[in-house]
C-alpha positions as CSV (number, residue, x, y, z in Angstrom):
1,M,29.5,18.8,28.8
2,A,28.1,18.2,25.3
3,D,28.5,14.5,25.8
4,D,26.9,14.3,29.2
5,Y,23.5,13.2,27.8
6,R,25.1,10.3,26.0
7,R,27.5,9.0,28.7
8,P,26.1,7.6,31.9
9,P,27.5,9.1,35.1
10,Q,30.4,7.2,36.7
11,R,29.3,5.5,39.9
12,T,31.7,4.8,42.8
13,P,31.2,1.7,45.0
14,A,28.9,2.4,48.0
15,R,30.8,2.8,51.2
16,I,29.8,2.9,54.9
17,Q,30.6,6.1,56.7
18,W,32.3,4.9,59.9
19,S,32.4,8.4,61.5
20,E,30.8,11.7,60.8
21,G,32.8,13.7,58.4
22,R,35.7,11.2,58.0
23,P,35.8,8.3,55.5
24,E,38.7,6.6,57.2
25,A,38.2,3.2,58.9
26,P,38.3,3.2,62.7
27,P,41.3,1.9,64.7
28,E,41.4,-1.8,65.4
29,G,39.6,-2.8,68.5
30,T,37.2,0.1,68.6
31,Q,33.4,-0.4,68.6
32,P,31.8,2.5,66.8
33,A,28.3,1.2,67.1
34,R,28.5,1.3,71.0
35,T,30.0,4.8,71.2
36,R,27.1,6.2,69.1
37,A,24.4,4.2,70.7
38,A,23.5,7.0,73.1
39,T,22.9,9.5,70.3
40,V,21.6,7.4,67.4
41,P,17.9,6.4,67.5
42,A,17.0,2.7,67.6
43,S,15.3,2.8,64.1
44,V,18.5,4.3,62.6
45,Q,20.6,1.6,64.3
46,A,18.4,-1.1,62.9
47,A,18.8,0.3,59.4
48,Q,22.5,0.5,59.9
49,A,22.6,-3.1,61.0
50,R,20.8,-4.2,57.9
51,A,23.2,-2.2,55.8
52,V,26.2,-3.8,57.5
53,A,24.7,-7.3,56.9
54,A,24.7,-6.5,53.2
55,V,28.4,-5.6,53.2
56,S,31.2,-8.1,52.3
57,M,34.7,-7.2,53.6
58,R,37.3,-7.5,50.8
59,G,40.6,-6.4,52.1
60,K,40.2,-3.1,53.9
61,S,37.4,-1.7,51.7
62,P,33.9,-2.9,52.4
63,Q,31.8,-3.3,49.2
64,V,28.1,-3.8,48.9
65,V,27.3,-7.2,47.5
66,A,24.9,-6.8,44.6
67,K,23.2,-9.7,42.9
68,A,24.2,-9.9,39.3
69,A,21.4,-8.9,37.1
70,P,20.5,-11.5,34.4
71,A,21.7,-10.6,31.0
72,P,18.8,-9.2,28.8
73,K,17.6,-11.6,26.1
74,P,18.5,-10.3,22.7
75,K,15.4,-9.0,20.9
76,P,14.8,-10.3,17.4
77,K,15.9,-7.8,14.9
78,K,13.0,-6.3,12.9
79,K,13.4,-5.8,9.2
80,E,14.1,-2.2,8.6
81,E,11.5,-0.5,6.5
82,V,12.9,1.9,3.9
83,A,10.4,4.7,3.3
84,F,10.3,6.4,-0.1
85,F,9.5,10.1,-0.3
86,P,10.0,12.1,-3.5
87,L,11.8,15.3,-2.4
88,E,11.2,18.5,-4.4
89,A,13.8,19.2,-7.0
90,R,16.1,22.2,-6.4
91,S,17.4,22.5,-10.0
92,I,16.6,21.4,-13.5
93,Q,19.4,18.8,-13.1
94,E,17.5,17.2,-10.2
95,V,14.3,17.2,-12.3
96,G,16.1,14.8,-14.6
97,V,14.6,16.2,-17.8
98,D,16.4,18.5,-20.1
99,S,15.3,22.2,-20.1
100,G,14.3,22.0,-23.8
101,P,11.4,19.6,-23.3
102,L,10.4,21.3,-20.0
103,L,10.2,24.7,-21.8
104,D,8.1,23.1,-24.6
105,L,5.7,21.8,-22.0
106,V,5.4,25.2,-20.4
107,L,4.7,26.9,-23.7
108,R,2.0,24.3,-24.6
109,T,0.4,24.9,-21.2
110,M,0.4,28.7,-22.0
111,L,-1.1,28.2,-25.5
112,G,-4.5,29.7,-25.6
113,A,-4.5,30.6,-21.9
114,G,-3.8,34.3,-22.3
115,G,-1.9,35.8,-19.3
116,V,-0.6,33.1,-16.9
117,T,1.2,33.5,-13.6
118,G,4.2,31.6,-12.6
119,R,2.4,29.9,-9.7
120,T,-0.3,28.7,-12.1
121,L,2.3,27.1,-14.4
122,A,4.0,25.5,-11.4
123,E,0.7,23.9,-10.3
124,A,0.0,22.7,-13.8
125,T,3.4,21.2,-14.5
126,G,4.2,20.0,-10.9
127,L,7.5,21.9,-11.0
128,P,8.8,24.1,-8.2
129,L,8.1,27.8,-8.7
130,G,11.8,28.7,-8.8
131,I,12.4,26.3,-11.7
132,V,9.4,27.7,-13.6
133,R,10.8,31.2,-13.2
134,D,14.1,30.0,-14.5
135,L,12.4,28.6,-17.5
136,M,10.4,31.8,-18.1
137,D,13.5,33.9,-17.8
138,S,15.1,31.7,-20.5
139,A,12.0,32.0,-22.6
140,K,12.0,35.8,-22.2
141,N,15.6,36.0,-23.4
142,L,14.6,34.0,-26.4
143,K,11.7,36.4,-27.0
144,L,9.1,33.7,-26.6
145,V,7.2,35.3,-23.7
146,N,6.5,38.8,-22.4
147,Y,6.0,39.9,-18.8
148,R,2.7,41.7,-18.9
149,S,2.3,42.7,-15.2
150,T,2.9,41.6,-11.7
151,T,0.6,40.4,-8.9
152,A,0.2,41.6,-5.4
153,L,2.4,38.7,-4.2
154,G,5.2,39.6,-6.6
155,D,4.5,37.0,-9.2
156,Y,4.7,37.7,-12.9
157,V,1.8,37.5,-15.4
158,T,3.3,36.2,-18.6
159,E,1.9,35.8,-22.1
160,L,3.3,34.2,-25.3
161,T,4.7,36.3,-28.1
162,E,4.2,35.4,-31.8
163,A,7.4,33.5,-31.7
164,G,6.3,31.7,-28.6
165,I,3.0,30.7,-30.2
166,A,4.8,29.4,-33.2
167,K,7.3,27.4,-31.0
168,A,4.4,25.9,-29.0
169,M,2.5,24.9,-32.1
170,Q,5.7,23.3,-33.5
171,S,6.1,21.2,-30.4
172,R,2.6,19.9,-30.7
173,K,3.6,18.1,-33.8
174,F,5.7,15.8,-31.6
175,T,3.2,15.5,-28.8
176,S,0.2,17.5,-27.6
177,Y,0.7,16.4,-24.0
178,V,-0.2,19.0,-21.3
179,G,0.1,18.2,-17.7
180,T,2.6,17.4,-15.0
181,A,6.2,17.2,-16.1
182,P,7.4,13.6,-16.8
183,V,9.6,11.7,-14.4
184,P,12.6,9.8,-15.9
185,Y,12.1,6.1,-16.2
186,E,15.2,5.5,-14.1
187,F,13.8,7.4,-11.2
188,Y,10.7,5.2,-11.3
189,L,12.7,2.0,-11.3
190,Q,14.5,3.2,-8.2
191,A,11.2,4.0,-6.4
192,L,9.7,0.7,-7.5
193,K,12.7,-1.2,-6.1
194,I,12.3,0.5,-2.7
195,Q,8.5,-0.1,-2.6
196,A,8.5,-3.5,-4.2
197,L,5.8,-5.9,-3.4
198,A,8.2,-8.8,-3.4
199,D,9.9,-7.4,-0.2
200,K,6.7,-7.6,1.8
201,N,5.9,-10.8,3.7
202,P,2.4,-10.5,5.2
203,G,1.5,-12.7,8.1
204,A,-1.7,-14.2,9.6
205,E,-2.7,-11.0,11.3
206,D,-2.4,-9.1,8.0
207,L,-4.7,-11.6,6.3
208,Q,-7.3,-11.4,9.1
209,K,-7.2,-7.6,8.9
210,A,-7.6,-7.6,5.1
211,F,-10.5,-10.1,5.1
212,R,-12.2,-8.7,8.2
213,D,-15.4,-7.7,6.3
214,L,-15.7,-11.2,4.8
215,Y,-16.5,-14.5,6.4
216,V,-13.4,-16.6,5.6
217,S,-12.9,-20.0,7.3
218,E,-9.7,-20.8,9.1
219,E,-9.0,-23.5,6.6
220,M,-9.2,-21.1,3.7
221,L,-7.0,-18.5,5.5
222,E,-4.4,-21.2,6.1
223,R,-4.4,-22.0,2.4
224,L,-4.4,-18.4,1.2
225,G,-1.7,-17.2,3.7
226,P,1.4,-18.8,2.2
227,A,0.2,-18.0,-1.3
228,V,-0.3,-14.3,-0.6
229,S,2.9,-14.0,1.4
230,S,5.0,-15.6,-1.4
231,G,3.8,-13.0,-3.9
232,Q,3.7,-15.7,-6.6
233,A,0.9,-16.2,-9.1
234,M,-2.1,-18.3,-8.0
235,F,-5.3,-19.9,-9.4
236,L,-8.6,-19.3,-7.5
237,F,-11.1,-21.7,-8.9
238,G,-14.5,-23.1,-8.0
239,E,-18.2,-22.6,-8.5
240,P,-19.5,-19.1,-9.2
241,G,-20.8,-17.0,-6.3
242,N,-18.4,-18.2,-3.7
243,G,-16.3,-15.1,-3.3
244,K,-13.3,-15.7,-5.5
245,T,-13.3,-12.1,-6.9
246,S,-13.9,-10.7,-3.4
247,L,-11.0,-12.6,-2.0
248,A,-8.7,-11.5,-4.9
249,E,-9.7,-7.8,-4.5
250,R,-8.7,-7.8,-0.8
251,M,-5.4,-9.5,-1.2
252,T,-3.7,-6.1,-1.8
253,L,-4.8,-5.0,1.6
254,C,-2.6,-7.7,3.2
255,F,0.4,-5.6,2.2
256,G,-1.2,-2.7,4.0
257,D,0.6,0.5,2.9
258,T,0.6,3.2,0.2
259,V,3.1,3.8,-2.6
260,W,4.3,6.7,-4.7
261,I,4.1,6.6,-8.5
262,P,4.8,9.3,-11.1
263,E,1.9,10.6,-13.1
264,T,3.8,10.5,-16.3
265,L,7.0,8.7,-17.3
266,D,9.7,9.8,-19.7
267,I,10.9,6.6,-21.4
268,G,13.4,7.3,-24.1
269,G,11.8,10.6,-25.1
270,H,8.2,9.0,-25.1
271,L,5.7,10.3,-22.6
272,V,3.9,7.4,-21.0
273,K,0.9,8.1,-18.7
274,L,1.1,5.8,-15.6
275,F,-1.4,7.2,-13.2
276,D,-4.9,6.1,-14.0
277,P,-7.8,7.6,-11.9
278,A,-10.0,4.6,-12.8
279,I,-7.5,2.3,-11.1
280,H,-5.4,4.2,-8.7
281,E,-6.9,5.7,-5.5
282,L,-5.2,8.9,-4.4
283,V,-4.1,9.4,-0.7
284,D,-3.6,12.8,0.8
285,V,-0.1,13.7,1.7
286,D,0.7,14.9,5.2
287,P,1.7,18.6,4.8
288,K,4.1,18.1,7.8
289,L,6.3,15.7,5.8
290,H,9.3,17.8,4.8
291,H,7.0,20.9,5.2
292,G,5.0,19.7,2.2
293,R,7.9,20.2,-0.1
294,Y,7.6,17.1,-2.2
295,D,7.9,16.5,-5.9
296,R,4.5,17.3,-7.3
297,R,5.1,15.1,-10.3
298,W,4.5,12.1,-8.1
299,V,1.2,11.0,-6.5
300,R,0.6,8.9,-3.4
301,I,-1.8,6.1,-3.9
302,K,-3.0,2.9,-2.2
303,R,-1.4,-0.2,-3.5
304,P,-3.3,-0.8,-6.7
305,T,-5.7,-3.6,-7.5
306,V,-6.3,-4.0,-11.3
307,I,-9.2,-6.2,-12.3
308,A,-9.6,-7.3,-15.9
309,G,-12.5,-9.5,-17.0
310,G,-13.7,-10.8,-20.3
311,E,-12.9,-7.6,-22.0
312,L,-9.1,-8.1,-21.6
313,T,-7.1,-8.2,-24.8
314,L,-3.5,-8.7,-25.5
315,D,-2.9,-5.1,-26.7
316,Q,-3.8,-3.9,-23.2
317,L,-0.7,-5.7,-21.9
318,E,1.5,-3.4,-24.1
319,I,2.3,0.3,-24.1
320,K,-0.3,1.9,-26.4
321,V,0.2,5.2,-28.3
322,D,-2.5,7.6,-29.6
323,E,-1.3,8.4,-33.1
324,E,-2.9,11.9,-33.0
325,S,-1.7,13.2,-29.7
326,R,1.5,11.0,-29.6
327,I,0.7,10.3,-25.9
328,C,1.4,6.8,-24.6
329,E,-0.6,4.8,-22.1
330,A,1.1,2.3,-19.7
331,S,0.1,-1.3,-19.9
332,L,-2.2,-2.9,-17.3
333,Q,0.7,-4.8,-15.6
334,M,2.7,-1.6,-15.3
335,K,-0.3,0.1,-13.6
336,A,-0.6,-3.0,-11.3
337,N,3.0,-2.9,-10.2
338,M,3.4,-3.0,-6.4
339,G,-0.2,-4.3,-6.2
340,T,-2.5,-7.1,-7.4
341,F,-3.5,-8.0,-11.0
342,V,-6.7,-10.0,-11.1
343,I,-7.8,-11.9,-14.3
344,D,-11.5,-12.4,-13.6
345,D,-13.5,-15.1,-15.3
346,F,-10.4,-16.5,-16.9
347,G,-11.1,-18.7,-19.8
348,R,-14.4,-16.9,-20.8
349,G,-13.1,-13.7,-22.3
350,N,-12.2,-12.5,-25.7
351,T,-8.6,-13.7,-25.5
352,S,-7.9,-17.4,-25.5
353,P,-6.3,-18.7,-22.3
354,R,-3.4,-20.2,-24.3
355,D,-2.5,-16.8,-25.9
356,L,-2.7,-15.0,-22.6
357,L,-0.7,-17.6,-20.7
358,N,2.0,-17.7,-23.4
359,R,2.3,-13.9,-23.1
360,W,3.1,-14.3,-19.4
361,I,5.4,-17.3,-19.3
362,F,8.6,-15.3,-19.2
363,P,7.3,-12.6,-16.7
364,L,6.2,-15.3,-14.3
365,E,9.5,-17.1,-14.5
366,K,11.8,-14.0,-14.3
367,R,9.6,-11.4,-12.5
368,T,10.4,-9.0,-15.4
369,D,8.6,-8.0,-18.6
370,F,9.5,-6.4,-21.9
371,Q,7.5,-3.6,-23.3
372,T,7.7,-2.2,-26.9
373,L,8.0,1.6,-27.4
374,P,6.3,3.3,-30.4
375,D,9.7,3.5,-32.2
376,G,10.2,-0.3,-31.9
377,R,12.6,-0.3,-29.0
378,K,12.1,-2.7,-26.2
379,I,12.5,-1.8,-22.6
380,Q,12.8,-4.0,-19.5
381,C,10.1,-3.5,-16.9
382,P,9.7,-5.1,-13.5
383,F,6.8,-7.5,-13.2
384,D,6.1,-6.7,-9.5
385,C,2.5,-7.6,-9.0
386,L,0.5,-10.5,-7.4
387,L,-1.1,-12.2,-10.4
388,V,-4.4,-13.9,-9.6
389,F,-6.4,-16.0,-12.0
390,S,-10.1,-16.3,-10.9
391,T,-12.1,-18.9,-12.9
392,N,-15.0,-21.2,-12.7
393,L,-13.2,-23.8,-14.7
394,E,-10.6,-26.4,-13.7
395,P,-7.0,-25.1,-14.1
396,R,-6.0,-28.3,-16.0
397,D,-8.6,-27.5,-18.6
398,L,-7.1,-24.1,-19.2
399,A,-3.4,-24.6,-19.3
400,D,-0.8,-27.3,-19.9
401,E,1.6,-28.7,-17.4
402,A,4.4,-26.3,-18.4
403,F,2.4,-23.3,-17.5
404,L,0.7,-24.7,-14.4
405,R,4.2,-25.4,-13.1
406,R,4.8,-21.6,-13.1
407,I,1.7,-21.0,-11.0
408,P,2.5,-22.9,-7.8
409,Y,-0.7,-22.2,-5.9
410,K,-4.1,-23.6,-7.0
411,I,-6.7,-22.9,-4.4
412,Y,-10.2,-24.3,-4.6
413,V,-13.0,-22.0,-3.3
414,G,-15.9,-24.3,-2.7
415,D,-19.5,-24.1,-1.5
416,P,-20.1,-23.3,2.2
417,L,-21.0,-26.0,4.7
418,E,-24.3,-25.8,6.6
419,H,-22.8,-24.2,9.7
420,E,-20.9,-21.7,7.5
421,F,-24.1,-20.8,5.7
422,E,-25.8,-20.2,9.0
423,M,-23.0,-18.1,10.2
424,L,-23.0,-16.0,7.0
425,V,-26.8,-15.4,7.4
426,K,-26.3,-14.2,11.0
427,V,-23.3,-12.0,10.2
428,V,-25.0,-10.3,7.2
429,A,-28.3,-10.0,8.9
430,K,-26.7,-8.2,11.9
431,K,-24.8,-5.9,9.6
432,M,-28.0,-5.0,7.7
433,G,-30.2,-4.7,10.8
434,I,-32.5,-7.6,9.9
435,K,-34.0,-9.7,12.7
436,V,-33.6,-13.4,11.8
437,E,-34.2,-16.3,14.2
438,D,-32.1,-19.5,14.3
439,R,-35.1,-21.7,13.6
440,T,-35.9,-19.6,10.5
441,I,-32.4,-20.2,9.1
442,R,-32.9,-24.0,9.6
443,Y,-36.2,-23.6,7.8
444,V,-34.5,-22.0,4.8
445,I,-31.7,-24.6,4.6
446,D,-34.1,-27.6,4.9
447,K,-36.8,-26.3,2.5
448,H,-35.0,-24.2,-0.1
449,Y,-31.7,-26.1,-0.2
450,K,-32.0,-29.7,0.9
451,Q,-35.5,-30.4,-0.4
452,A,-34.9,-28.4,-3.5
453,K,-31.4,-30.0,-4.0
454,R,-30.0,-26.6,-4.5
455,P,-26.3,-25.9,-3.8
456,M,-25.4,-23.2,-1.3
457,R,-23.3,-20.3,-2.4
458,M,-21.4,-17.8,-0.4
459,C,-23.3,-14.9,-2.1
460,H,-26.8,-16.2,-1.3
461,P,-27.1,-14.8,2.2
462,R,-26.2,-11.3,1.1
463,D,-28.4,-11.4,-2.0
464,L,-31.4,-12.9,-0.3
465,L,-31.2,-10.6,2.8
466,Q,-31.0,-7.6,0.5
467,Q,-34.3,-8.6,-1.1
468,I,-35.8,-9.0,2.4
469,Q,-34.7,-5.5,3.3
470,H,-36.2,-4.1,0.1
471,L,-39.4,-6.0,0.8
472,C,-39.8,-4.6,4.3
473,E,-38.9,-1.1,3.2
474,Y,-41.6,-1.3,0.5
475,E,-44.2,-2.5,3.0
476,R,-43.1,0.2,5.5
477,R,-42.4,-2.2,8.3
478,T,-39.5,-3.3,10.5
479,S,-36.9,-5.5,8.7
480,H,-37.7,-9.1,9.7
481,G,-36.7,-12.3,8.0
482,G,-39.4,-14.9,8.8
483,P,-40.4,-18.0,6.7
484,K,-42.9,-15.9,4.8
485,E,-40.3,-13.3,3.8
486,W,-37.8,-16.0,2.8
487,D,-40.3,-17.9,0.7
488,R,-41.0,-14.7,-1.3
489,V,-37.4,-13.7,-1.9
490,V,-36.3,-17.2,-2.8
491,D,-38.9,-17.4,-5.5
492,N,-37.9,-14.0,-6.9
493,Y,-34.1,-14.7,-6.7
494,F,-33.9,-18.2,-8.2
495,G,-37.0,-18.0,-10.4
496,Y,-37.7,-21.7,-10.2
C-alpha cells in the first residue's frame, strides 16, 4: 500500500458486457441486441451501437481500438541551479576554527563589558549558543571566567577573572579583532565555486530587465549582450555624459541573484575582513529557511558592484594590514568577486594605465589572482568578477596590443541620434511629471544643438529637465517645459 501513490493502477482492456451478470460471449447464431430490444430504451441502444462500432474483434476477445497518442516531445533540460546556504555549525569541528582562537575572541569580546550573557556573546561572535556555552565551560575550568548569576531564561551571566583579563590582553598583542568569528578560507572557496559568476549566462531578457530604467537602443543591447554573458573584461569608451558608468553599474543586475559571503576570513591564521558595508548591500534572510538556523558568520548580499575612480591605487588591489590592530582588509577584487568591478575614468587617475594593466595581465588570462599575506606568503584567489574599464579615451591610446588582446570586447558608447534624444526627453519628462510638447523638443534640438553646433549627450535630457523642475518649483507653478523654460535652463547649464 505504501507504493500505491507512486505506481499507476493496472488497467484491464475494456470489454463489452454481452449479458447481464455474465462476461461470457453468447452462443453462435444468437442475436443479443434483438432479445433485449423490448426492455432497453432507444437512447441506450444507440449508445451501445456506437460502442460496438468502436470495437475490433481480435480472436474471441473484443478490444476497444484506441488511437495511439503521439509521443511527447522531449523538453530541453534546464541547467540545474545549485543553491548555497551556510548551515549552522553543530560543533567546534564544523566551525572549522580551533577552540583556542575562538576562546581568545570570546575573551576579547568580554573585555571591559562587565557581566555578559551567553546569548549576547553568541550574537556578537555569530556562533551558536551551544558552542559558546562549551567555550565558556572550558574557560571556567581554566579559571578564566566566573558565573555570576543566571537570567530568567536560564542563561548564565559571566564575567572575566583576573586570569581571564590577562589572557584577553595577551591575545590583543596578536590581534585586537572583535566581531563575528572568522570563516576558514577553504569554506569561502567552496562557496565561491558554487555561486561563481562564470557559471551564469544571462540572456536578452536579463539585460532588458537590468537596464529597464535606462533608455538603451536595441543596437547597444545587441553589442552588450554577448560581452556581459561571456563574463570577460570589456572596454566602454566614448564621449563623457553618454551613460558608460550607468551601464556598467547595472551589468551586475543581469546576473540577478544574491550571494553569501563571510564577514571575516581566516587565511593562514590572519583575519581578513571581507564584508564592506560601503560596497556590499545586505539582504534579509527568510526566517523560514531551515527555521532560521544558518551560520551567522555569513551574510547574504546582492551581487556586488565595486566602482573605483581616479583614487584607485595599486595597494588597494592587495590585502592590507593595520599594523596596530593586526586586522587585514581584503583587496577590492576580492570584494568584487561574484559581481562587477568597474574602473571609472580609466587613464585619468593617480595610477598609470600601464602599471594597472600589468597588474591584471595574469588574472585576466587565468581567471585567478595571487595575494600576499602580511607574513609574506602568497595565496591563490579566484578572480571571479566582470571587469569593466570605462574611459573617455581610445583604448589603443591606453594599452598595447598584448593587453588589448586580453580584453576581447571594446564597445563604443556614442552620442544619441536626434530621435533617441527626443525619446529620452519624453521618457524623462513623463517620469518627472513635466509637460513637454513635441514641437518644443524640436525647438530645443534646432536652436540649442544644431544652430549652436553643440553635441548631444545622453545625460542632457535628465540634467536640463531637473533644472526646469527646480525652476517651476521656485516660481510655485505647474511643471511645464516650454521654449521660455528651455532657454533659461540651457543658459544656466552650459554657461555659454
